[in-house]
C-alpha positions in Angstrom: -13.7 -23.1 -0.1 -12.4 -21.5 -3.4 -9.1 -21.1 -5.0 -7.9 -17.6 -4.0 -4.8 -16.4 -5.8 -2.5 -13.5 -5.2 -0.2 -13.7 -8.1 1.7 -11.9 -10.9 0.0 -11.0 -14.1 1.2 -9.8 -17.5 -0.5 -8.9 -20.8 0.7 -7.8 -24.2 -1.2 -6.3 -27.1 0.6 -5.6 -30.4 -0.7 -3.0 -32.8 1.0 -4.2 -35.9 1.0 -8.0 -36.0 0.8 -11.1 -33.9 2.2 -11.4 -30.3 5.5 -13.1 -29.8 4.6 -16.0 -27.5 8.2 -16.4 -26.3 8.2 -12.7 -25.2 5.0 -13.2 -23.2 6.6 -16.2 -21.6 9.7 -14.4 -20.6 8.0 -11.2 -19.3 5.5 -13.3 -17.3 8.3 -15.2 -15.6 10.1 -12.0 -14.5 7.7 -12.1 -11.6 8.0 -15.8 -10.8 8.6 -14.8 -7.1 5.0 -13.5 -7.0 3.6 -16.9 -8.0 5.9 -19.8 -7.2 3.0 -22.4 -7.4 2.3 -22.4 -11.1 2.2 -20.5 -14.4 0.1 -20.1 -17.5 0.2 -18.2 -20.8 -2.4 -17.8 -23.5 -1.7 -16.2 -26.9 -4.3 -15.4 -29.5 -3.4 -13.2 -32.5 -2.2 -9.9 -31.2 -3.1 -10.5 -27.5 -1.1 -12.5 -25.0 -2.0 -13.0 -21.3 0.3 -14.4 -18.7 -0.1 -15.5 -15.1 2.1 -16.7 -12.1 0.2 -18.4 -9.3 0.4 -18.2 -5.5 -2.2 -20.6 -4.2 -3.9 -19.8 -0.9 -7.1 -21.8 -0.9 -7.8 -25.1 -2.8 -4.3 -25.9 -3.8 -5.5 -28.0 -6.9 -5.1 -26.8 -10.5 -8.8 -25.9 -10.8 -8.0 -22.2 -10.5 -5.2 -22.2 -13.1 -5.0 -19.0 -15.3 -5.4 -17.5 -17.7 -9.0 -18.9 -17.3 -11.8 -19.0 -19.9 -15.5 -18.8 -19.3 -17.1 -22.2 -20.1 -19.6 -20.8 -22.5 -18.3 -17.5 -23.8 -14.9 -16.4 -25.4 -13.8 -14.4 -22.3 -10.4 -14.9 -20.8 -9.0 -13.5 -17.5 -5.6 -13.1 -15.8 -6.2 -12.0 -12.3 -4.1 -11.0 -9.2 -5.9 -10.6 -5.9 -8.8 -11.9 -3.8 -12.5 -11.4 -3.7 -13.1 -11.9 0.0 -16.9 -12.2 -0.5 -16.7 -14.6 -3.3 -18.7 -17.3 -1.4 -21.6 -14.9 -1.0 -21.4 -13.8 -4.7 -21.2 -17.4 -5.8 -24.4 -18.2 -3.9 -26.1 -15.1 -5.5 -25.0 -16.1 -9.0 -26.1 -19.7 -8.4 -29.6 -18.4 -7.4 -29.6 -16.6 -10.8 -29.0 -19.8 -12.6 -25.2 -19.8 -13.0 -23.5 -23.2 -12.8 -19.9 -23.3 -11.4 -17.4 -25.9 -12.5 -14.6 -25.1 -10.0 -14.2 -23.8 -6.5 -12.3 -20.8 -7.7 -12.9 -17.2 -6.9 -11.5 -16.5 -10.4 -14.6 -18.2 -11.9 -16.8 -16.2 -9.6 -15.2 -13.0 -10.9 -15.7 -14.1 -14.5 -19.3 -15.0 -13.9 -19.9 -11.7 -12.2 -18.5 -9.9 -15.2 -20.7 -11.9 -17.6 -23.8 -11.2 -15.5 -23.3 -7.6 -14.5 -20.6 -6.3 -16.9 -18.4 -3.4 -15.6 -20.9 -3.0 -12.7 -19.5 -6.2 -11.2 -16.8 -4.1 -9.6 -19.3 -2.5 -7.2 -20.1 -5.9 -5.8 -16.6 -7.0 -4.9 -15.1 -6.8 -1.4 -11.4 -7.4 -1.8 -8.2 -6.5 -3.6 -7.7 -7.0 -7.3 -5.8 -6.2 -10.4 -7.0 -8.0 -13.5 -7.5 -8.0 -17.2 -10.3 -9.7 -19.1 -10.0 -10.3 -22.9 -13.6 -10.2 -24.0 -13.5 -11.6 -27.5 -17.1 -10.7 -28.1 -16.2 -7.1 -28.7 -12.4 -7.7 -28.9 -11.5 -5.5 -25.9 -9.5 -5.8 -22.8 -11.3 -4.8 -19.6 -8.9 -4.0 -16.8 -9.5 -2.9 -13.3 -7.8 -2.1 -10.0 -9.3 -2.3 -6.5 -10.8 0.7 -4.8 -7.7 1.7 -2.8 -4.9 0.2 -5.0 -3.8 -2.6 -2.8 -2.8 -4.6 -5.8 -0.6 -3.0 -8.5 -1.3 -2.5 -12.2 1.5 -0.9 -14.3 1.2 -0.3 -18.0 3.0 1.2 -21.0 1.3 2.3 -24.2 3.7 2.9 -27.1 3.1 3.3 -30.9 3.4 -0.4 -31.4 2.5 -2.1 -28.1 0.2 -1.9 -25.1 1.4 -4.0 -22.1 0.5 -4.3 -18.4 2.1 -6.1 -15.5 2.2 -6.5 -11.7 5.7 -5.0 -11.6 7.7 -2.5 -13.6 10.5 -4.9 -14.4 8.1 -6.7 -16.8 7.6 -3.5 -18.9 11.2 -2.2 -19.0 12.2 -4.4 -22.0 9.5 -2.8 -24.0 10.5 0.8 -23.6 14.2 0.8 -24.6 16.5 3.0 -22.6 14.9 3.9 -19.3 14.7 7.6 -18.5 13.9 9.3 -15.2 10.8 11.3 -14.7 12.3 14.7 -13.7 9.2 15.9 -11.7 9.0 12.8 -9.5 12.8 12.8 -8.8 12.5 16.5 -7.7 9.4 15.8 -5.5 11.2 12.9 -3.9 14.4 14.9 -3.2 12.5 17.8 -1.7 10.5 15.9 0.8 10.5 12.1 0.2 7.1 12.1 -1.5 6.4 9.1 -3.8 3.5 7.3 -5.4 1.4 10.5 -5.5 0.6 10.5 -9.2 -0.2 7.9 -11.9 3.3 8.2 -13.2 6.3 6.2 -12.0 10.0 7.2 -11.6 10.4 5.5 -15.0 9.2 7.9 -17.7 6.5 6.3 -19.9 5.6 3.6 -17.3 2.3 4.5 -15.7 -0.2 3.0 -13.1 -3.9 2.4 -13.4 -5.1 4.6 -10.5 -6.9 2.9 -7.6 -10.7 2.8 -8.1 -10.4 3.0 -11.9 -11.2 0.7 -14.8 -9.7 0.6 -18.3 -11.0 -0.5 -21.6 -8.6 -1.2 -24.4 -9.8 -1.7 -28.0 -7.7 -4.6 -29.3 -8.2 -3.6 -32.9 -7.1 0.0 -32.6 -5.1 0.1 -29.4 -7.3 2.9 -28.1 -7.2 3.2 -24.3 -10.0 4.7 -22.2 -9.6 5.0 -18.4 -12.6 5.8 -16.1 -13.1 6.2 -12.4 -15.6 3.7 -10.9 -15.2 4.5 -7.2 -14.5 7.6 -5.2 -14.4 8.6 -1.6 -17.0 11.3 -1.3 -17.5 13.2 2.0 -20.1 11.5 4.2 -21.6 12.1 7.6 -22.7 9.8 10.4 -25.2 10.5 13.2 -23.9 7.7 15.5 -23.1 8.7 19.0 -19.9 7.7 20.8 -21.1 4.4 22.2 -22.7 3.4 18.9 -19.6 4.4 17.0 -17.3 2.2 19.0 -19.7 -0.8 18.7 -20.3 -0.4 15.0 -16.6 0.1 14.3 -15.6 -3.0 16.2 -18.3 -5.1 14.4 -17.1 -3.9 11.0 -13.4 -4.4 11.8 -14.1 -7.9 13.2 -16.0 -8.9 10.1 -13.4 -7.5 7.8 -10.8 -9.6 9.8 -13.0 -12.7 9.7 -13.3 -12.5 5.9 -9.5 -12.2 5.5 -8.8 -15.4 7.5 -10.2 -17.6 4.8 -7.2 -19.8 3.8 -5.9 -23.3 3.3 -2.4 -22.3 4.2 -1.0 -20.9 7.4 -2.1 -17.4 8.4 -0.4 -15.0 10.7 -0.2 -11.2 11.3 2.4 -8.4 11.5 2.6 -7.1 15.0 4.4 -3.8 15.8 2.9 -3.3 19.2 1.0 -0.3 18.1 -2.8 0.1 18.4 -3.7 -0.9 14.8 -1.6 -4.1 14.5 -2.5 -5.1 18.0 -6.2 -4.8 17.3 -5.9 -6.9 14.2 -3.8 -9.5 16.0 -6.3 -9.8 18.8 -9.4 -10.0 16.7 -7.8 -12.5 14.3 -6.5 -14.8 17.1 -10.0 -15.0 18.5 -11.4 -16.2 15.1 -8.4 -18.4 14.3 -8.8 -20.3 17.6 -12.3 -21.5 16.5 -11.0 -23.4 13.5 -7.4 -24.3 14.3 -5.4 -26.3 16.8 -2.3 -24.2 16.5 -1.7 -20.8 18.0 -2.0 -17.8 15.7 1.3 -16.5 14.4 2.5 -12.9 14.9 5.8 -11.5 13.7 7.6 -8.5 15.1 10.6 -6.6 13.7 12.6 -5.4 16.7 14.7 -2.2 16.4 18.3 -2.0 17.8 17.6 1.6 18.7 16.1 2.0 22.2 14.1 5.1 21.2 11.9 3.2 18.8 12.0 -0.3 20.1 8.4 -1.5 20.7 9.1 -5.1 21.7 7.7 -4.6 25.2 4.3 -3.6 23.8 4.2 -6.5 21.3 5.1 -8.9 24.1 2.0 -7.8 26.0 -0.3 -8.5 23.1 1.4 -11.8 22.3 0.9 -12.9 25.9 -2.7 -11.8 26.3 -3.8 -13.4 23.0 -1.6 -16.4 23.4 0.1 -15.8 20.0 2.9 -17.9 18.5 5.2 -14.9 18.5 8.2 -14.7 16.2 10.8 -11.9 16.3 13.4 -10.7 13.9 16.1 -8.1 14.8 18.0 -6.9 11.8 21.5 -5.5 12.4 23.3 -2.7 10.6 25.2 -5.5 8.7 21.9 -6.9 7.6 20.8 -3.5 6.4 24.1 -2.7 4.6 24.1 -6.0 2.7 20.4 -5.7 1.8 20.1 -2.1 0.7 20.6 -2.8 -3.0 18.3 -5.8 -2.9 15.6 -3.6 -1.3 15.8 -1.1 -4.2 15.7 -4.0 -6.6 12.5 -5.3 -4.9 10.9 -1.8 -4.7 11.9 -0.8 -8.2 11.6 2.9 -7.3 13.2 5.1 -4.6 11.8 5.1 -1.1 12.1 7.7 1.7 13.9 5.7 4.4 15.2 2.4 5.7 12.1 1.6 7.7 10.8 -0.7 5.0 13.8 -3.0 5.8 11.9 -3.9 9.0 8.8 -4.9 6.9 11.0 -6.8 4.5 12.5 -8.8 7.4 9.0 -9.6 8.7 8.0 -11.1 5.3 11.2 -13.1 5.1 10.6 -14.5 8.6 7.0 -15.4 7.7 8.1 -17.4 4.7 10.8 -19.2 6.6 8.2 -20.4 9.1 5.6 -21.4 6.5 3.3 -18.4 7.1 2.0 -17.6 3.6 -0.7 -15.2 4.5 -0.2 -12.2 6.8 -2.7 -9.7 8.1 -1.5 -6.1 8.7 -2.8 -2.9 10.2 -2.2 -0.7 7.1 -4.9 2.0 6.7 -5.8 2.5 10.3 -4.1 5.9 10.6 -5.5 7.3 7.4 -9.1 6.2 8.2 -9.2 7.2 11.9 -7.0 10.3 12.1 -3.9 8.6 13.5 -1.3 11.2 12.5 -0.4 14.3 14.5 -0.9 16.5 11.4 -4.7 16.0 11.8 -4.8 18.0 15.0 -4.8 21.2 13.1 -8.3 20.5 11.6 -9.5 19.2 15.0 -8.4 22.3 16.9 -10.0 24.5 14.2 -13.2 22.5 14.5 -13.3 23.3 18.3 -12.6 26.9 17.6 -15.5 27.1 15.1 -17.9 25.5 17.6 -16.8 27.3 20.8 -14.4 30.1 19.9 -11.2 30.6 21.9 -12.5 28.7 24.9 -13.1 25.7 22.7 -9.7 25.9 21.1 -7.9 26.2 24.5 -9.9 23.3 26.0 -9.1 21.1 23.0 -5.5 22.1 23.2 -5.3 21.1 26.8 -6.9 17.8 26.1 -4.3 17.0 23.4 -1.5 17.9 25.7 -2.9 15.5 28.4 -3.1 12.8 25.7 0.6 13.1 25.1 0.9 15.6 22.2 3.6 18.2 22.7 2.4 21.9 22.7 5.2 22.8 20.2 4.0 20.1 17.7 0.4 21.2 18.1 1.2 24.8 17.3 3.5 23.8 14.4 0.7 22.0 12.7 -2.0 24.5 13.5 0.0 27.5 12.2 2.4 26.0 9.8 0.9 23.0 8.0 -1.7 25.1 6.2 0.9 27.3 4.5 2.5 25.9 1.4 4.4 29.1 1.0 6.1 28.7 4.4 6.9 25.1 3.7 8.4 25.8 0.3 10.5 28.6 1.8 11.8 26.3 4.4 12.9 23.7 1.9 14.6 26.3 -0.3 16.5 27.6 2.8 17.4 24.2 4.0 18.4 22.6 0.7 20.1 25.4 -1.3 21.9 22.8 -3.4 18.7 21.5 -5.0 17.9 22.8 -8.5 14.2 23.8 -8.7 13.1 22.7 -5.2 9.4 23.4 -5.8 6.8 22.0 -3.4 5.0 19.1 -5.0 1.5 20.0 -6.1 0.0 17.2 -4.0 1.4 18.9 -0.9 0.0 22.3 -2.0 -3.4 20.7 -2.1 -2.8 19.1 1.2 -1.9 22.5 2.7 -5.2 23.9 1.4 -7.1 21.0 3.0 -5.5 21.1 6.5 -8.5 22.9 7.9 -10.9 20.0 6.9 -10.0 16.6 8.4 -12.2 14.6 6.1 -10.7 16.2 3.0 -7.2 15.6 4.4 -8.1 11.9 4.9 -9.3 11.5 1.3 -6.1 13.1 0.0 -3.9 10.9 2.2 -5.8 7.8 1.1 -5.7 8.6 -2.6 -2.5 10.4 -3.1 0.0 11.6 -0.4 0.4 8.6 2.0 -1.4 5.3 1.5 -0.4 4.6 -2.1 3.3 4.7 -1.0 2.7 2.4 1.9 0.7 -0.1 -0.2 3.6 -0.2 -2.8 6.1 -1.0 0.0 3.8 -3.7 1.4 3.0 -5.3 -2.0 6.6 -5.4 -3.2 8.1 -6.6 0.1 5.5 -9.3 0.7 5.4 -10.7 -2.9 9.2 -10.9 -3.0 8.8 -13.8 -0.7 5.5 -15.2 -2.1 3.6 -13.8 0.9 0.0 -12.5 0.6 -0.9 -9.6 2.9 -4.5 -8.8 3.8 -5.6 -5.4 5.2 -8.8 -5.4 7.3 -8.7 -1.6 7.8 -9.0 -1.2 4.0 -12.3 -3.1 3.8 -14.3 -0.5 1.9 -17.2 -0.8 4.4 -14.8 0.1 7.2 -13.2 2.9 5.3 -16.5 4.5 4.4 -17.8 4.2 7.9 -14.7 5.7 9.4 -14.6 8.6 7.1 -18.3 9.4 7.9 -17.5 9.9 11.6 -17.3 13.5 12.8 -13.8 14.8 13.5 -14.7 15.4 17.2 -15.3 11.6 17.6 -12.3 10.3 15.7 -10.1 12.7 17.6 -11.9 12.7 21.0 -10.7 14.4 24.1 -7.3 14.7 22.5 -7.0 11.0 21.7 -6.3 10.2 18.1 -8.2 7.1 16.8 -10.6 7.3 19.8 -13.3 5.0 18.3 -10.8 2.2 17.9 -9.3 2.7 21.4 -12.8 2.6 22.8 -13.8 -0.4 20.7 -10.8 -2.5 21.7 -10.3 -1.4 25.3 -11.9 -4.6 26.8 -9.6 -6.9 24.6 -6.3 -5.1 24.6 -4.0 -4.2 27.5 -4.6 -0.7 28.7 -1.0 0.2 27.9 -1.9 -0.5 24.2 -5.4 0.8 23.8 -4.5 4.1 25.5 -0.9 4.2 24.5 0.3 7.8 23.8 3.3 7.4 21.5 3.3 6.2 18.0 6.2 4.4 16.2 5.2 1.4 13.9 8.0 -0.9 12.6 10.5 1.9 12.6 14.1 1.1 11.8 17.0 2.3 13.9 17.6 5.1 11.4 20.2 7.0 13.5 22.4 4.0 14.1 22.2 2.6 10.5 22.4 5.8 8.5 25.2 7.4 10.5 27.2 4.2 10.1 26.3 3.9 6.4 27.1 7.5 5.6 30.6 6.9 4.1 29.1 4.4 1.6 26.3 6.8 0.9 28.7 9.7 0.3 30.6 7.7 -2.3 27.5 6.8 -4.3 26.1 10.3 -4.2 29.4 12.0 -5.1 29.8 9.9 -8.3 26.2 9.9 -9.5 25.7 11.3 -13.0 22.0 11.1 -12.6 22.0 13.2 -9.4 24.1 15.9 -11.1 21.0 16.8 -13.1 19.0 17.7 -10.0 21.6 19.0 -7.4 24.8 20.9 -7.2 27.1 18.0 -6.5 30.0 20.2 -5.5 27.9 21.8 -2.8 26.5 18.4 -1.7 30.0 17.0 -1.3 31.0 19.9 0.9 28.0 19.6 3.3 27.0 16.0 3.0 27.8 15.0 6.6 25.9 18.1 7.9 22.7 17.2 6.0 19.9 15.7 7.9 19.8 11.9 7.7 16.6 11.9 5.6 18.2 14.0 2.9 21.4 11.9 2.9 19.2 8.8 2.3 17.2 10.4 -0.5 20.3 11.5 -2.4 21.8 8.0 -1.9 18.6 6.3 -2.9 18.3 8.2 -6.2 22.0 7.6 -7.0 21.6 3.9 -6.2 18.4 3.6 -8.2 20.0 5.3 -11.2 22.9 2.9 -11.1 20.9 -0.3 -10.5 18.4 0.3 -13.4 20.7 2.1 -15.8 18.6 5.3 -15.6 19.4 8.2 -17.9 18.2 11.8 -17.4 16.1 13.1 -20.3 
């Protein structure tokens, strides 16, 4: 078994002299929480690389970083895991490569030496890394296909720097200024992480599926895409689809159980997390004497409490089931910490539930957690996909086909009102923007974000909607929440639904199979129905680690009002006098967004441009 590391990385390139080694030390250690098991720094001339280590497999120092190739002047700092590193190692050994450690870091380096930038095509995993190739004096940086692992960077007149978190880069940019466009997008509809920019002006992200080459001598930066989700089509029938999908998900889960520390899973009680928990428990039982851990965050609010569903899965798979039930007092005392952890605003308190799951995992020695992130985006799990599905039936069978599909969806538990709303309203960006302007008259320049305009144009094509959600409008936001929450406690999360083989297969399936007889995610339901309780595999409602928003936000509104009323940053984007008058009549989502921006500005000392 190899030394797999999910960690914190940092790098600094100076354009007018040698790197300050003490500065590299300090900025590397700002993410010590990401790597509590070790650290390393390497400085050479005007390049410094730093690393914080969280050891998962082979807990020796063999995988210490930054790591150098044994024969060539090539150094790497790397955050992530190559799940198929054992298979790649065997392939490289057959080609004559001799390995000196059991580390997947060494496999990554050897793959780069052998195949150059094309090595990325061979990796199955999650990664964010930088390689200083002293042969041509460049930095080669890359981020995994879907952006599970973060890579932030700044590029100024005197320095280029990258890191796993924004806090490592803030000391390099002077006074932090807000990105006006992103603040406005967030206030209008809660959209975040839909561009390569961050809420901090001048701090950017390497996009998922992209690589970067930096010329160390000149500081020139070149970014290129190496992976894209192109439309595909599958000819599998319903029976084959369910079988193939289960095989892929099962193998993706198996690969993500490789570990020398305790592994568990997040369990909400929904279809996705229940599927992962069930498959993982079956594999885990083959190599461990202890029961597989599952952790559930329980809501105080009866309308979104899923505990009864999680209990069914825990009993059926004989899980070691842990529960956490955060109260309003927990939420109120943790709000500022959550913003500190996330570094950028977020659209609601539901991530508090995920934060509590991670905290519970660490307190019970569970260092690796599987999660069901990505299931909805790959298998049409959101209600908004029904518009494309209904149109598909209309195209194939005219009005009769539309009405038949509509009836199927209603029988599957979708309200007629919601179906009609998405069919007639989701595709009109004009209507949506007019609604926001009418509802939030106090916003200055409440334009609809461009990503949502593109989304509106694609609502008639389910596959195009999925690609946009995976790359821009939904998944990047969820992955940021997951990475920041888990790494705050030194927890590694692994996401079987985002195995690229699974994603590509799922996207290739026809809309009529993914949304079959009115059932969203039909292939997964069919694939898992013999392993899951029927109440889970054919469950009609969807919640997913939801917080008791109504209880918490209504109780927290006086504190929110005080922050909002006195925010100098918010005054740039809203009419504060109008907000003060109607704050308690605003919907809870808008109250939270105003509060979150005010709190973010205060916590990070943000100035408006």
